[in-house]
C-alpha positions in Angstrom: -20.3 -3.7 35.2 -20.1 -7.0 33.0 -21.7 -6.9 29.5 -24.8 -8.7 29.2 -25.4 -11.3 26.7 -27.7 -9.3 24.3 -25.4 -6.1 24.5 -22.2 -8.6 23.5 -24.4 -10.0 20.7 -25.2 -6.4 19.4 -21.6 -5.3 19.7 -20.6 -8.2 17.5 -23.4 -7.8 15.1 -22.6 -4.1 14.2 -18.8 -4.1 14.0 -17.5 -3.5 10.7 -16.2 -6.6 9.0 -14.8 -5.5 5.8 -11.1 -5.7 5.0 -8.8 -8.2 6.7 -8.0 -6.1 9.9 -8.9 -8.0 13.0 -8.2 -5.1 15.3 -11.6 -4.7 16.5 -10.8 -7.9 18.4 -8.4 -6.2 20.7 -9.3 -7.1 24.3 -11.7 -9.6 23.0 -9.7 -12.4 21.6 -5.7 -12.9 21.2 -4.0 -15.4 18.4 -0.5 -16.2 18.8 1.6 -15.5 15.4 3.9 -17.8 13.6 7.6 -17.1 14.5 8.5 -16.8 10.7 7.2 -13.6 10.2 5.4 -13.6 7.0 4.8 -9.8 6.5 8.6 -9.2 7.0 9.7 -11.7 4.6 7.0 -10.6 2.1 8.3 -6.9 2.5 11.6 -8.4 1.7 11.0 -10.0 -1.3 9.0 -7.4 -2.9 12.0 -5.2 -2.7 13.8 -7.9 -5.0 11.0 -8.4 -7.5 10.2 -6.8 -10.7 6.7 -7.8 -11.1 4.4 -9.1 -8.2 1.1 -10.5 -7.9 -0.7 -10.7 -4.5 -3.6 -13.0 -4.7 -6.7 -12.6 -2.4 -5.4 -9.6 -0.9 -8.4 -9.1 1.5 -8.5 -5.5 2.2 -4.7 -5.0 1.1 -3.6 -4.6 4.9 -0.7 -7.2 5.0 0.4 -6.2 1.4 0.8 -2.5 2.5 2.9 -3.1 5.3 5.8 -3.2 2.7 7.9 -0.1 2.3 8.3 -0.7 -1.4 6.9 -2.4 -4.5 8.2 -3.4 -7.8 7.4 -1.6 -10.9 4.8 -4.0 -11.7 2.6 -4.5 -8.6 -0.9 -6.1 -8.8 -3.4 -7.8 -6.1 -6.7 -9.5 -6.7 -9.6 -9.7 -4.6 -13.3 -10.8 -5.0 -15.4 -9.6 -2.1 -16.4 -5.9 -3.1 -16.0 -4.3 0.0 -12.6 -5.8 0.2 -12.1 -4.6 -3.3 -13.0 -0.9 -2.3 -11.0 -1.1 1.0 -7.7 -2.3 -1.0 -8.0 -0.2 -3.6 -8.2 3.1 -1.1 -4.9 1.5 0.4 -2.9 0.4 -2.2 -3.6 2.6 -5.2 -1.8 5.5 -3.9 1.2 3.1 -3.4 1.1 2.1 -7.1 -0.5 -1.2 -6.7 -3.1 -2.1 -9.1 -6.3 -3.7 -7.4 -8.2 -6.1 -9.7 -11.6 -7.3 -8.8 -11.4 -11.2 -9.7 -13.9 -14.0 -8.8 -11.0 -16.2 -7.4 -11.9 -18.8 -10.1 -9.5 -20.0 -12.9 -8.1 -18.3 -15.0 -6.3 -15.5 -13.3 -7.0 -12.7 -15.7 -3.2 -12.4 -16.4 -1.0 -13.7 -19.3 1.3 -16.4 -19.2 4.9 -15.8 -17.1 3.5 -12.3 -16.3 5.1 -12.4 -12.6 8.4 -13.2 -11.0 6.8 -13.2 -7.6 3.3 -14.6 -6.5 2.3 -14.1 -3.1 -0.9 -14.9 -1.1 -1.9 -14.7 3.0 -4.6 -17.2 3.9 -6.0 -17.9 0.4 -9.5 -19.5 0.5 -8.5 -21.6 -2.9 -5.4 -22.4 -4.4 -5.2 -22.9 -8.0 -1.7 -24.0 -8.5 -1.5 -24.8 -12.0 -2.7 -20.9 -12.6 0.1 -20.0 -10.1 2.4 -21.8 -12.2 1.2 -20.6 -15.6 1.3 -16.8 -14.5 5.0 -17.5 -13.0 8.0 -16.7 -15.0 10.7 -19.4 -15.2 12.6 -19.0 -12.0 9.6 -17.2 -10.3 8.4 -17.9 -6.9 5.3 -18.6 -5.1 5.6 -17.3 -1.3 2.5 -17.6 0.9 1.0 -18.2 4.3 -1.9 -20.6 4.1 -4.4 -21.8 6.5 -3.6 -25.5 7.8 -6.0 -28.2 8.7 -8.7 -28.1 11.5 -7.8 -24.4 12.0 -10.1 -23.0 14.7 -12.0 -26.4 14.6 -12.9 -26.4 18.3 -15.0 -23.1 17.4 -16.4 -24.5 14.3 -17.6 -27.7 15.9 -19.0 -26.0 18.8 -21.9 -24.7 16.3 -21.6 -27.5 13.5 -20.9 -30.6 15.7 -18.0 -32.9 14.5 -16.6 -32.2 10.8 -14.5 -35.3 10.3 -14.3 -34.9 6.4 -13.4 -31.2 6.7 -10.6 -31.9 9.4 -8.9 -33.6 6.5 -8.5 -30.6 4.1 -5.7 -28.1 3.7 -3.0 -30.3 4.8 0.5 -29.1 4.1 1.8 -32.2 2.5 -1.0 -32.4 0.2 -0.6 -28.9 -1.0 2.7 -29.5 -1.6 2.0 -32.6 -3.7 -0.7 -30.5 -5.7 2.2 -27.9 -6.1 4.5 -30.3 -7.6 2.1 -31.9 -10.0 1.4 -28.2 -11.6 5.2 -28.3 -12.3 6.4 -26.2 -9.1 9.3 -27.3 -6.7 8.9 -26.9 -3.0 11.5 -24.7 -1.6 10.5 -24.4 2.0 7.5 -25.9 4.0 7.0 -25.0 7.6 4.2 -25.6 9.9 2.9 -24.0 13.4 0.0 -24.6 15.5 -1.2 -21.3 17.3 -3.3 -21.0 20.6 -6.5 -18.7 20.1 -8.3 -17.4 23.3 -11.8 -15.9 23.0 -12.9 -13.7 26.0 -16.4 -12.7 24.7 -19.1 -13.9 22.9 -19.2 -10.5 20.8 -15.8 -11.5 19.4 -17.4 -14.8 18.0 -20.3 -13.0 16.4 -17.8 -10.9 14.7 -15.5 -13.7 13.7 -18.2 -15.9 12.3 -19.8 -12.7 10.3 -16.0 -11.9 9.0 -14.8 -15.3 8.2 -17.8 -16.5 6.6 -16.8 -20.0 5.4 -16.3 -21.3 9.0 -20.0 -21.4 9.7 -22.0 -21.1 6.5 -25.1 -19.2 6.6 -24.5 -18.0 10.3 -26.6 -15.6 11.8 -27.1 -14.6 15.5 -30.9 -15.6 15.2 -30.1 -18.9 13.9 -27.4 -19.7 16.4 -28.8 -17.7 19.3 -28.9 -20.9 21.5 -25.4 -21.9 20.6 -24.2 -18.4 21.2 -25.8 -18.2 24.6 -24.1 -21.7 25.6 -20.8 -20.4 24.5 -21.4 -17.3 26.6 -22.1 -19.3 29.7 -19.0 -21.5 29.0 -16.9 -18.3 29.1 -18.5 -16.9 32.0 -18.1 -20.1 33.9 -14.7 -21.4 33.0 -12.8 -18.4 31.3 -11.6 -17.9 27.9 -12.8 -20.2 25.1 -9.4 -21.9 23.8 -9.1 -23.0 19.9 -5.8 -23.5 17.8 -5.2 -21.9 14.6 -2.8 -23.9 12.2 -0.6 -22.1 9.6 2.1 -23.2 7.2 4.4 -21.1 5.4 5.2 -22.2 1.8 7.8 -21.4 -1.1 7.7 -23.1 -4.3 9.5 -22.2 -7.3 9.0 -22.4 -11.0 11.8 -24.5 -12.6 14.0 -22.4 -15.0 16.0 -19.1 -15.3 
């Protein structure tokens, strides 16, 4: 029996959106992964670090995949439900979770870390990253690229020409250099997203709150109905995420 529009809206509305684990979407949506294997590379780098900082760690899920951590390991997060989840997940592993507003300055001393990492940071304060890195230290991250998932975002908001110009890898690399960092590696990927039902859309827009600011199912009910009809008539809704892997180094030894 096919789920009704109302039952799908209800399912997406009551799903737990804390943390940064998207396993609830299994069977409802898929997204390709970049070939570079960020979590694996992160784990390798943590093995060789002496003091690490993971910025905007979410619920700590990606960081927790690492088998070992350096003697000093810290993660920051701003959203209280994620702080609680990351604390439960990471504290037993020896990682200190710090509640932070994601606004400069970072609450750490100059040159405190030899490795700073982040997966999908919402904001990037390059001068702060450079400040807390030791000479010779590395920033290693996977960032969200320009116009990521904009097929879905613009379905609800209409054309967003100005926003489409943000998060460009070349611009971010230039900002990193302006903060005094050297770019060691920069890779890009465009990845296919397939969304199989409107429950997944509700879940995503509740979780990734900056995609459609102020989203509620009541406010966007008619547009959700339109999207439900599109999926019913034509199959999965297709969008594309964009990611880039960036490695930057603070000069010195």
